[in-house]
C-alpha positions in Angstrom: 79.1 141.9 169.8 81.3 140.0 172.3 79.1 136.9 172.1 79.3 137.0 168.3 83.1 137.3 168.5 83.3 134.3 170.9 81.0 132.2 168.6 83.2 132.8 165.5 86.4 132.2 167.6 85.0 128.9 168.9 83.9 127.9 165.4 87.3 128.7 163.9 89.0 126.7 166.7 86.8 123.7 166.0 87.5 123.9 162.3 91.2 124.0 162.9 91.0 121.1 165.3 89.0 119.0 162.8 91.4 119.8 160.0 94.3 118.8 162.3 92.5 115.5 163.2 91.9 114.7 159.5 95.5 115.6 158.6 96.8 113.4 161.4 94.4 110.5 160.4 95.6 110.7 156.8 99.2 110.8 157.9 98.7 107.8 160.2 97.0 105.8 157.4 99.8 106.6 155.1 102.3 105.4 157.7 100.3 102.2 158.2 100.4 101.5 154.5 104.1 102.1 154.2 104.8 99.6 156.9 102.3 97.0 155.8 103.1 93.7 154.1 102.7 94.9 150.5 103.5 91.5 149.0 100.0 90.2 150.1 98.1 93.0 148.3 96.0 92.3 145.2 95.9 94.7 142.2 93.4 94.9 139.4 93.5 97.2 136.3 90.4 97.6 134.1 88.7 100.0 131.7 86.0 102.2 133.2 84.0 101.3 130.0 84.8 97.6 129.5 83.1 97.7 126.1 85.9 99.6 124.4 88.6 97.5 122.7 89.9 99.9 120.1 90.9 103.6 120.2 91.5 105.9 117.2 95.0 107.4 117.0 94.4 110.8 118.5 96.1 112.1 121.7 92.8 113.8 122.7 90.9 110.5 122.5 91.6 109.6 126.1 90.8 106.2 127.6 89.9 106.1 131.3 91.1 103.2 133.5 90.7 102.2 137.1 93.4 100.6 139.3 92.2 98.9 142.5 94.1 97.6 145.4 92.8 95.3 148.1 94.4 93.4 151.0 94.3 89.7 151.7 90.9 89.9 153.3 89.4 91.8 150.3 89.3 95.2 152.0 90.2 98.3 149.9 93.6 99.7 150.6 94.1 103.4 150.8 97.4 105.2 149.9 98.7 102.3 147.9 101.2 103.8 145.5 100.5 102.8 141.8 103.0 103.3 139.0 101.6 103.4 135.5 103.6 102.7 132.3 103.1 101.7 128.7 105.1 98.5 128.0 106.1 99.6 124.5 106.3 103.4 125.3 103.3 103.9 123.0 101.1 106.9 124.0 101.1 108.5 127.5 99.5 108.1 130.9 98.4 110.6 133.4 99.1 110.5 136.2 102.1 108.1 136.0 102.4 108.0 139.8 99.3 108.0 142.0 98.0 106.7 145.3 94.7 105.0 145.9 91.7 106.8 147.5 89.5 105.7 150.4 88.0 103.0 148.2 91.3 101.6 147.2 90.9 103.0 143.7 92.9 105.3 141.4 91.6 106.7 138.1 94.1 107.3 135.3 93.8 108.3 131.6 95.7 106.9 128.6 96.3 109.1 125.6 97.1 107.3 122.3 99.8 108.7 120.0 99.3 110.4 116.7 99.1 108.0 113.7 102.5 106.8 112.6 102.6 104.2 109.7 105.7 102.6 111.2 103.8 101.4 114.2 100.7 100.1 112.4 100.3 96.8 110.7 97.0 95.5 109.3 95.5 98.8 110.3 96.2 98.4 114.0 98.8 99.0 116.6 98.7 97.7 120.2 99.2 99.6 123.4 100.0 97.6 126.6 99.1 99.6 129.7 100.6 98.4 133.0 99.9 99.2 136.6 102.4 98.2 139.4 102.3 98.5 143.1 105.5 100.4 144.1 108.2 98.4 145.9 106.6 95.1 144.9 106.5 92.7 141.9 102.7 93.0 141.7 101.5 94.3 138.4 98.5 94.1 136.0 98.2 95.0 132.4 95.5 95.7 129.8 95.8 95.7 126.1 94.0 98.1 123.7 94.2 98.4 119.9 94.9 101.7 118.2 93.6 102.4 114.7 93.5 105.3 112.2 91.0 108.1 112.6 87.9 107.6 110.4 87.5 110.0 107.5 84.2 111.7 106.8 83.7 113.0 103.2 81.5 116.0 102.6 80.2 116.6 99.0 79.4 119.9 97.4 76.5 121.7 95.8 74.0 119.4 93.9 76.1 116.4 94.6 76.2 113.4 96.9 78.7 111.0 98.5 79.1 109.0 95.2 81.4 111.7 93.9 84.1 110.4 96.3 83.9 106.8 95.0 87.4 106.8 93.4 89.0 108.6 96.3 87.3 106.3 98.8 88.6 103.2 97.0 92.1 104.6 97.1 92.0 105.4 100.8 90.3 102.1 101.7 93.2 100.3 100.0 95.6 102.2 102.3 93.7 101.1 105.4 91.4 104.1 106.0 87.8 103.8 106.7 85.8 106.5 104.8 82.3 107.5 105.6 80.3 109.6 103.0 78.1 112.3 104.5 75.0 113.2 102.5 73.1 116.4 103.1 70.6 118.6 101.3 72.9 121.2 99.7 69.9 123.1 98.2 68.9 124.2 101.8 72.2 126.0 102.3 75.3 125.9 104.4 73.8 126.6 107.8 71.4 123.7 107.3 74.2 121.4 106.1 76.2 122.4 109.2 73.4 121.2 111.5 73.2 118.0 109.6 76.9 117.5 109.9 76.9 118.1 113.7 74.2 115.4 114.1 75.9 113.0 111.7 79.2 113.1 113.6 77.6 112.5 116.9 75.6 109.6 115.5 78.8 108.1 114.0 80.5 108.2 117.4 77.6 106.1 118.8 77.9 103.7 115.8 81.6 103.2 116.4 81.0 102.8 120.2 78.5 100.0 119.5 81.4 98.2 117.8 83.7 98.7 120.7 85.6 101.6 119.0 86.1 104.9 120.8 86.3 107.8 118.4 87.0 111.2 119.8 87.5 113.2 116.6 87.1 112.7 112.8 89.2 113.8 109.9 87.1 115.6 107.2 87.7 115.7 103.5 85.4 118.4 102.0 84.8 119.2 98.4 83.5 122.5 97.0 80.5 123.8 99.1 81.1 120.9 101.5 84.2 122.9 102.8 82.0 125.8 103.7 79.6 123.4 105.6 82.7 122.1 107.5 83.9 125.6 108.3 80.5 126.8 109.4 80.1 123.9 111.8 83.6 123.9 113.2 83.5 127.7 113.8 80.1 127.6 115.6 79.6 127.8 119.3 78.0 124.4 119.3 81.3 122.9 118.0 83.1 123.9 121.2 81.3 121.3 123.3 81.5 118.6 120.7 85.1 119.2 119.6 84.9 116.3 117.2 87.1 117.2 114.2 90.9 116.6 114.1 91.7 117.6 110.5 90.0 119.2 107.6 91.3 118.8 104.0 89.6 121.2 101.7 89.4 120.4 98.0 88.3 123.1 95.5 86.4 125.0 98.1 85.1 128.5 97.3 86.3 130.0 100.5 85.5 133.5 99.2 82.5 132.4 97.1 82.3 131.3 93.5 82.4 133.8 90.6 79.7 132.0 88.7 77.3 131.7 91.6 75.6 135.0 90.8 74.7 133.7 87.4 73.7 130.3 88.9 71.2 132.0 91.1 69.2 132.8 87.9 69.0 129.1 87.0 68.8 127.4 90.5 66.6 128.0 93.5 67.3 127.5 97.2 69.6 128.9 99.8 72.5 126.8 98.6 73.3 128.7 95.5 72.8 132.1 97.3 75.3 131.0 99.9 78.0 130.7 97.2 77.7 134.3 95.9 80.9 136.1 96.9 79.3 139.2 98.5 76.5 137.4 100.3 76.2 137.7 104.1 77.9 134.4 104.7 81.2 135.8 103.6 80.7 139.4 104.6 79.3 139.0 108.1 78.5 135.5 109.3 81.8 133.6 108.9 83.9 136.7 109.9 81.9 136.9 113.2 82.5 133.2 114.1 85.5 131.5 115.8 88.8 132.8 114.4 87.0 134.8 111.6 85.6 131.5 110.1 88.5 129.0 110.2 89.0 127.1 113.5 92.6 127.5 114.7 92.4 124.2 116.8 92.0 122.0 113.7 94.8 120.9 111.4 94.1 122.2 107.9 95.0 121.4 104.3 93.9 123.2 101.2 93.9 121.8 97.6 92.7 123.1 94.2 93.3 122.5 90.5 94.9 125.3 88.5 92.1 125.8 86.0 89.1 125.0 88.2 86.0 126.3 86.4 83.9 126.9 89.5 86.2 128.3 92.1 89.4 129.8 90.9 92.7 130.1 92.9 92.0 133.5 94.5 88.7 132.4 95.8 90.1 129.1 97.2 92.9 130.8 99.1 93.3 130.6 102.9 96.3 133.0 103.0 94.7 135.1 105.6 95.1 132.2 108.1 98.6 131.2 106.8 97.4 128.0 105.2 99.2 127.1 101.9 97.1 126.1 98.9 98.4 123.0 97.1 98.0 123.6 93.4 97.6 120.8 90.8 97.6 121.2 87.1 95.0 118.8 85.7 95.0 120.4 82.2 92.6 123.0 80.8 88.8 122.6 80.2 86.9 123.8 77.2 83.7 124.0 79.1 82.0 127.4 79.2 80.1 129.1 82.0 76.9 128.5 80.1 77.8 124.8 79.9 78.2 124.6 83.6 75.0 126.4 84.4 72.9 124.6 81.9 73.9 121.3 83.5 74.9 121.2 87.1 77.7 123.1 88.7 79.4 119.9 90.0 79.8 118.5 86.4 82.5 120.9 85.5 85.3 118.5 84.4 88.2 119.9 86.4 86.2 120.9 89.5 84.9 117.3 89.6 87.9 115.6 88.1 90.2 116.6 91.0 88.5 113.8 92.9 89.8 111.2 90.4 93.4 112.2 90.1 96.1 109.9 91.5 98.5 112.7 92.4 95.8 114.4 94.3 95.1 111.1 96.1 98.7 110.8 97.1 98.8 114.3 98.5 95.6 113.6 100.5 97.1 110.4 101.9 100.2 112.4 102.9 98.0 114.9 104.6 96.1 112.2 106.5 99.3 110.5 107.7 101.2 113.6 108.7 100.6 116.6 110.9 99.1 119.6 109.1 99.5 123.2 110.1 96.9 125.0 112.3 95.4 128.2 111.0 97.0 131.2 112.7 94.9 132.9 115.3 93.6 136.2 114.0 93.5 139.0 116.5 90.1 140.4 117.4 88.3 137.1 116.7 
């Protein structure tokens, strides 16, 4: 027992001695740096990924940079104090004050600001990130362009991306890049969610190949497409991807469509079954997902026409999460339920026509350019 005690006592003493030596060495190196001739130091600032030249305007879309300090003989300098700033106070840096490591390097992150139309011209703004060695005139800067977040458009049941043609033209004229997402709606919402997950990841790589770093996308989802967006963003898989900044819902049957039960007699596939109000998607699946089926970390907008033939105001409501529904009067439709079911659901004039209305376009533009509310967190979710 005594031997064991002595062993641990000696080991503890050695550890304390080593810690003291390391602390003293670090302190001595810091003193050496502070009294060195700093005017002869060399500083470089570079992107960790040099292929990136453009960032999307999203504070979570962080850019990683490396500052490096060497002495006149080319050796790395430890403990050099680096100050980081943005020349035009555009975005934020962390940390703003850092010392170099053993390799003479310091890693910092730049977070771009939210989109603000005042700071953007020709679709871009420019951030100038500057690193300076404290107590010297030595500094280096890199420039990076900031652009709008890309918009992914998700169609509804028995439709495709062409339904957004007019809205895309309008948003393109305002400087937004819109990407239609096509999926097989007949196979249902869970299947469409998986396709959406893969599509967004693929689009990140496409943008990266162009030198554009995209962290998150804005989604505009019509009808059943809104349920696809909800299913994906409330899944456990979404947590690791975290690739959606905003969702703007348009005429989405958040509680199902009253005519879907009749539609199931005319159409086959999981898609139409998923739209029936009392099906498991609404009664069990979505309520068991993140925040009862509406992700509270994503800015959210909700739009519907007053006399929508397919959805209805009550079924489109997100009141449970405190999200206001923007209501538009596009006139009344003479179409009957039989007319809708004998053709295709998406051909209902108002349900489809909301995607060709200028006032709706202007509201969507406002939602893209301004911060939207977050769904409230529902207890027990």
